[in-house]
C-alpha positions as CSV (number, residue, x, y, z in Angstrom):
1,V,55.2,-32.0,51.0
2,W,51.5,-32.8,50.8
3,G,49.4,-32.5,47.7
4,L,46.1,-33.4,46.3
5,I,45.7,-35.3,43.1
6,I,42.3,-35.5,41.5
7,F,41.6,-38.2,39.0
8,M,38.6,-37.2,36.9
9,D,36.6,-39.8,35.2
10,P,35.9,-38.4,31.7
11,R,32.4,-40.0,31.7
12,N,31.5,-37.3,34.2
13,L,31.9,-34.7,31.4
14,L,30.9,-36.6,28.2
15,L,27.3,-36.4,27.0
16,S,25.4,-39.5,26.2
17,R,22.1,-37.9,25.4
18,I,20.0,-34.7,25.6
19,N,16.3,-34.3,26.3
20,I,14.2,-31.4,25.3
21,A,10.7,-31.2,26.7
22,S,8.3,-28.9,24.9
23,G,4.7,-28.0,24.2
24,W,3.6,-24.4,23.8
25,A,7.2,-23.5,24.9
26,I,10.3,-25.4,25.8
27,H,9.8,-26.7,29.4
28,G,13.0,-28.7,29.8
29,L,16.5,-29.2,28.8
30,V,18.2,-32.2,30.4
31,L,21.8,-33.3,29.8
32,E,22.6,-36.9,30.6
33,F,26.3,-37.8,30.9
34,Q,28.0,-41.1,30.2
35,D,28.3,-41.9,33.9
36,G,24.4,-41.6,34.2
37,H,24.2,-38.3,36.1
38,R,21.9,-35.6,34.8
39,S,21.9,-31.8,34.9
40,G,19.5,-29.2,33.5
41,V,16.1,-27.6,34.1
42,L,12.7,-29.1,33.9
43,L,9.7,-26.9,34.6
44,A,6.0,-27.6,35.5
45,N,3.3,-25.4,33.8
46,N,3.4,-23.1,36.8
47,G,7.1,-22.5,36.2
48,H,8.3,-24.4,39.3
49,G,11.2,-26.8,38.9
50,L,10.7,-30.6,38.7
51,G,13.2,-33.4,39.4
52,L,15.0,-34.7,36.4
53,T,13.4,-38.2,36.7
54,D,12.2,-40.3,33.8
55,A,8.6,-39.9,34.9
56,N,8.8,-36.1,35.1
57,I,10.5,-35.9,31.7
58,A,7.9,-38.2,30.1
59,A,5.1,-36.1,31.6
60,R,6.6,-33.0,30.1
61,H,6.7,-34.7,26.6
62,G,10.5,-34.9,26.6
63,I,12.3,-36.4,23.6
64,W,15.7,-38.0,24.1
65,H,18.5,-37.4,21.5
66,E,21.4,-39.8,21.5
67,I,24.8,-38.1,21.3
68,E,27.7,-39.7,19.5
69,H,30.5,-40.7,21.8
70,G,32.9,-37.8,22.3
71,D,30.8,-35.3,20.4
72,S,30.4,-31.9,22.1
73,I,28.2,-28.9,21.9
74,T,29.6,-25.9,20.0
75,T,26.6,-23.5,20.0
76,I,23.4,-23.1,21.9
77,S,20.9,-20.5,20.6
78,G,17.2,-19.8,20.5
79,H,14.6,-17.3,21.7
80,G,13.5,-16.6,25.3
81,S,10.0,-17.0,26.7
82,G,8.5,-15.4,29.8
83,Q,8.0,-17.9,32.6
84,Y,9.2,-21.0,30.6
85,L,12.7,-22.1,29.8
86,C,12.6,-20.6,26.3
87,H,10.5,-20.5,23.1
88,S,13.0,-22.2,20.8
89,L,16.2,-24.0,21.2
90,H,18.9,-24.8,18.6
91,I,21.9,-26.9,19.7
92,E,24.9,-27.6,17.3
93,F,27.6,-30.2,17.9
94,A,31.2,-30.5,16.6
95,S,30.1,-33.4,14.4
96,G,27.5,-31.2,12.6
97,F,24.6,-32.9,14.4
98,V,21.8,-30.4,15.3
99,I,18.9,-30.6,17.7
100,E,16.2,-28.1,17.3
101,R,12.8,-27.6,19.0
102,V,10.3,-24.7,18.7
103,G,7.4,-24.0,21.1
104,E,3.9,-24.1,19.6
105,Q,2.8,-20.7,20.9
106,P,4.3,-18.0,18.5
107,D,3.2,-15.2,20.8
108,W,5.6,-16.4,23.5
109,K,8.7,-15.9,21.3
110,G,11.1,-13.5,23.1
111,A,14.5,-12.0,22.5
112,P,17.1,-14.1,20.8
113,F,20.1,-15.6,22.6
114,E,23.2,-17.4,21.5
115,Q,26.3,-18.8,23.1
116,S,29.3,-20.4,21.4
117,L,32.0,-22.6,22.9
118,T,35.6,-23.2,22.1
119,R,36.9,-26.7,21.1
120,T,38.1,-27.2,24.6
121,Q,34.9,-26.4,26.5
122,L,32.4,-29.0,27.6
123,V,28.9,-28.0,28.8
124,T,27.9,-29.2,32.2
125,F,24.7,-27.1,32.8
126,V,22.4,-24.8,30.8
127,D,19.6,-22.5,31.8
128,P,18.5,-20.3,28.9
129,R,16.0,-18.3,31.1
130,V,18.9,-16.5,32.7
131,S,21.5,-17.0,30.0
132,V,23.6,-19.4,32.2
133,M,25.8,-22.0,30.8
134,T,28.4,-23.7,32.9
135,T,31.4,-25.3,31.1
136,V,34.6,-27.0,32.0
137,K,37.9,-26.6,30.1
138,T,39.3,-29.9,29.1
139,S,40.8,-31.9,26.2
140,L,39.5,-35.3,27.3
141,H,37.0,-35.4,24.5
142,L,39.4,-34.4,21.7
143,P,41.1,-37.0,19.6
144,M,44.9,-37.1,19.6
145,D,46.1,-35.8,16.3
146,D,49.4,-35.0,14.5
147,E,49.2,-31.5,15.9
148,P,49.3,-32.0,19.7
149,E,50.3,-28.3,20.1
150,T,46.6,-27.5,19.8
151,L,46.2,-29.1,23.3
152,L,49.2,-27.4,24.9
153,P,47.3,-24.3,26.2
154,L,45.4,-26.7,28.5
155,L,48.7,-27.6,30.3
156,P,50.5,-25.5,33.0
157,L,53.3,-23.4,31.4
158,E,56.0,-25.6,33.0
159,Y,54.7,-28.7,31.2
160,Q,54.1,-26.8,27.9
161,T,57.8,-25.8,27.9
162,R,59.0,-29.3,28.8
163,Y,56.8,-30.9,26.1
164,T,57.9,-28.4,23.4
165,S,61.6,-28.8,24.1
166,Q,61.4,-32.7,24.2
167,R,59.4,-32.7,20.9
168,K,61.9,-30.5,19.2
169,F,64.8,-32.7,20.4
170,L,63.0,-35.9,19.1
171,L,62.1,-34.4,15.8
172,H,65.7,-33.2,15.3
173,H,67.4,-36.5,16.3
174,I,64.8,-39.0,15.0
175,G,63.4,-37.1,12.2
């Protein structure tokens, strides 16, 4: 029997910092992960995409926000804006940390948008222009607690059943 085992490095999913570039509107949202890779959108004044390099981010007046190890986004909301990324951006984290930026041109404020995530979703890409947010379902960022059953839905049913029966046995015999 052949199979494939994939070992995922959690640093590929955990945020280290977020950059929001703005002026008259929000021009960029860049997610940088603990392994150093970046995803997101950075736009020139003409609306064309730019590479997510330090030089391009600096040219677009991007500001980096450090993210606490293991913290995760719970809500992204704001207002749209014609050709740019959006007019305003509000990002909330599980820790209560909030990042908020608003474009300087009030006439460009479009329709509101909001997307919330569950505890087991991590954001891997965001583009508010088209209401796209890519997430991955995982528990790698969650602390182990006294209620591991909250993590059981992430496991295949076979393992959920095996874990639950072993836990009941241990609790009954060990106490």
